[in-house]
N, C-alpha and C positions, 0 to 999 in steps of 0.2 A: 373827077373823082366822085364816086357815089356817095350817098348818105352813110352808107354802111362803112365805107373806108374811113370817112371823117370821124365817125363814132369810135372806131378802134384806135385812131391816132390820138384823140383827145384822152382816151382811157389810158393809153400807154404813157403819155406825158404825165398825167395825174399820178399814176402809179410810181413813176420815176421820182417825181417831186416828194411823194410820201415816203419812199425808201430813204431819200436823202434827209428829209426831217427826222425820221426814226433813227437813222444812224447818228445824226447830231445829238439826239437826246440821249442815246446809249453812250455816245462819247462823253457827254457831260457827266452822266451818272457814274462812268467808269473813273473819272478824274476826282470827283467830290469826296469819296470815301476816304481818301488819303488823309483828310483833316477833320471832317465833321463828326464821324463815329468816335474818334479818339476824344474829342472834346466832350461829347455825350457821356462817355464811359467814365471820365474824370468827374464830371458833374454828379453822376450817379453814385460813385464811390464817396464823394464828399457829402452828399445828401444822407446816405446810410449812416456815415460816421457821426454826422451831427445829430441824427435821430437817436443813435446809440447813446450819445453824450446826454442828450436831453432826458432820455429814459433813465439813465443811471442817476442822474441828479434827482429826478422825481422820485425814484425808488428810495434813495438814501434819505431824502426829506421825509418821506412817509415812514421809513423804518424809524428814524430818530424820534419823531413825534410819537410814534406808537410806543416805543420804549419809554419815553418820558412819561407818556400818560399812564403806562402800566406801573411804573415805579412811583408816581404820584399816588395812584390809587392804592398801592400796597403799603407804601411807607407813611403817607400822610396821616392815617389814623393813629400810628404809633409815635409819631414825633412829638405831639403834644404830651402823650402819656410820659415818655421817657424824660422830656424836658421838666414836666411837672414833678415827676417822682424824684428826679435829681435834686430839684430845689427842696422838696418835701423832706428827703432823706438827709440833706445837709442840715436842716433845721430841726427835725425831729428824732433822727436815729442818734445812738450812742455815740460819742466821740472816742474812737479807739486808738488815738494817737498816743504816743509815750508820754507826752506832756499833758495828757487829759486828767482832770481831777477825778471825773466820774469813772473812767476806766470800764473795761469789758473784759470777759474771760474768753479764752480759747478753749474748745473742748479738749479735755485731757487726753493724752495718747492712749491711756488704759481703756477709756470709754470708746474711742475711736476704733481701737483693736477689737473691742467686744462687738461693736456694731458690724465691723467687716466680717468677723468670724461667724456670727450667727446669720448674717445675710447670705454668705456663700457656703455655709455648712450644710450638708444633706443629713447630719446626724443631729437629732433633737434631744434635749433633756428627758429623763425618765418620768419626771413629774408632768403632770398635765397642766394646762394653762390655769385652771381653776385652783389646783393645788399650789401651784407656784404664787399665784395671787394672794393667798393667804398670808404667807411669809413676806411677800413684796409689800403688802399693806403695812406691816408692822415696821418694816425697814424704812418705808416712806416717812414715818413719824419718828423713828429713833435714830436714823443715820445722820451723820456719821457715828458709828458706835463700834463696840467690840463684838464680833460675830465669830463663834466657834462652830466649825462644821466637821462632823464625822463623815469622811468620805470625800474623795476626790473624783469627779466625774465631768460629763460633758456639760453639766450646769455650773461648774465652779466659776468660770469666768463671769457668768452672769451674776452669781451672788457677790463676787468681789466688786463688780461694777455697780451694782445696786446699793452697795455700802461704800460708795466713793468718799474718800476722805477718812474712813474709819479703818479699822483693823480686822481683817478676815483671815482666819487660819484654818487649813485643812489637815485632817489627820487621816492618813491612808495606810492600809495594811500591805499594799503590793508595791515593792520597792521599784520594780521595773516600770510600773505604771507611772509612778511618781517621776522618774527620770524622763519618761516620754512626754508628760505633761510640761515638765520643767523646760524642756527644749522648745516646745511650742509657745509656751506662755511663762517666761522667766519671771514675770511680775507677781505670780501667785505665790503666796507663802504656805508651804506644805511641809509636813513632817511624817516620818515613818513611825508607825505604831505596831507592836506585837500583841496579839491576843492569845490568851492561854486557854480560853474556853471552847466548847463544842456545842453545837446546837442540840445534839442528843444528850447534853447534861442539863438542859434548860429546867427540867422538873426538879432535879435536885438543888440547883441553884436558886430556884424560887423558894423553896423551903429554907434554905441557908439565909436568904435575904430577910426573912421575917425575924431573925434573931437580934438580940439587943446590940451586938456588935455592929450590925448593919443599919439599925434605925437610930443609932445615937447621932446627934447632930452637934457640930462644933469642933470636932477633932479634925486635924489636917488629914485630907484624904490620901495624901502620900504615905502616911503612916497608919492608915486605917487597918483594923483587923479584919474587916469584912472580905470575904473571899471574892465578891462581886466587884469591889473597888479597883479601878485602873491605877496602879501606883507607879507605873513606868512611863508616864506621858512626858513630853517635853516640859521644861520648867516654865515656859511662857504659858502654858495651859493653867498651871497652878497659880501663877503670879498675877494673871489678869482678872478683872472683874467683868464678866461676860454679861451683855445685855440680851443676846439671843444665843441659843444653841440649837443645832440642827442634827438630828441622828438620822443619817441615811447610809450608814455603814457600820460595821463590816458586812461581809457577805453572810447571808442567813437563809439561803434557799435550799440547802441540803444538810443533812445530819452532821457531815464532817466540817462544815463551815464554822467559823468562829462564832457566828450569831451576835445579836445586839444586846444581849442580856446586861453585859457590863457597861456598855456604852450608855445605855438608858439609865441604868442606876447611877452611874458617875455624873451624868448630866444633872440628874435630880439632886444630888448631894452638893454639887458645885452651886446650883441655885440656892439651896437652903442655907449654905455657908457664907453666902454673900453678906459682907458686913454693912454695906450701905443701907440696908433695909428696903431696897427697891426690888420690884418684881422682875423676874427673869423669864423670857418668853422662850419656851422650849417646844420644839416641833419634831415629831417622830413619823417617819415615812414607812410605807408597806405595812400599816397596821392590819391589812387583810389577812396577814400570816399570824400563826398562833403566838410565837415568841413576841413579836412586836406589840400584839393586842394585849397579852396578859401582863407583860412587864411594864408597859407604859401606864396601864391602869393601876397596877400595884405600887410602883416606885415614883411615878409622877402624879398619880392620884386622880381618880375620877372626879373628885370634887375640885380639882384645879383645871380640869379640861374646859376650855372655852369654846372650841369648835372642832367638828370633823368634816373635812372636805374630800370625798374620795378616799384615797389611802393615806391621807395625812391628818394627824391630830396636833391640835395647838393647846398648849398648857401654859398657864401663867402661875409661876411658883414664887411666893413671897420669901423674903429672908427670914430664917428662923433664928437670927442672931440679934433681934431687937429686945430680947428679955421677955417676951410675952408667953414663953413656954408653950408654943403651938404644938399639937400633936403632929406626928409624922404625915399623916394624911388628915384632912378635915373631916369631921364626923358627917 
């Protein structure tokens, strides 16, 4: 056998052994996947599940601590405040229990209604804030008192509330308007009044008012001979002693309207005939108009005028029943 033949024989033998080893390895690999990969897959699933649980627990813990910290930072400053105020209020505030001797008052329903009405209403009174303030200042001193108002309007609820506890009566020429207001505000006391005068008669009535039958003080106005006197008013008007009188009606902006000539004159005579000797506060609105201007100066008297604010005049008229023989108007 030559060297070449021996070389090929050794090579063939090695190759055969290598193939057998390779086949053995392949056979082993083909048997092991039946158990090993399944085990690895289960371990992988278990690992993922555990990781998820750990993550969930950590996230919940972080969220709780975060919420707790937020609540603490938000509420903690207020807790002492409420705790302290609760103690303070129990010791310093008024005891409103039924057995309390000090007692406290609830806001009256009429005042509550007034607040709600003017807060929600888009309609404002005809008088300005400055004009209203003139009368409100006197009411602040005098109320509860007797307040007579010629006119029923969008400011009536306000006047009644400002005279809380007193008596406020409204005199109105328009019956349908009275019914409308009564449905909305049944607590207001109002009466219908008929006027027989006209604005275009104002000049003639001014002359009539200068006569002795109109300047005489002391006679009951219900039986007065003066053409200007209002003799058909409700009995409550004549029976009460009025502290304040407001003339803001009847209508007076056109020739056929009743005008305020008689209302102004009657207000002045009610004040002069007051038996108590006290001063009566009389207010006239719309004095920018001729009738209100002239009649207020003539029958409420320039000498008794205290103030004019805008279109409102304020007069203080003393009683003429104290035996001092005062002139109709001060000199």
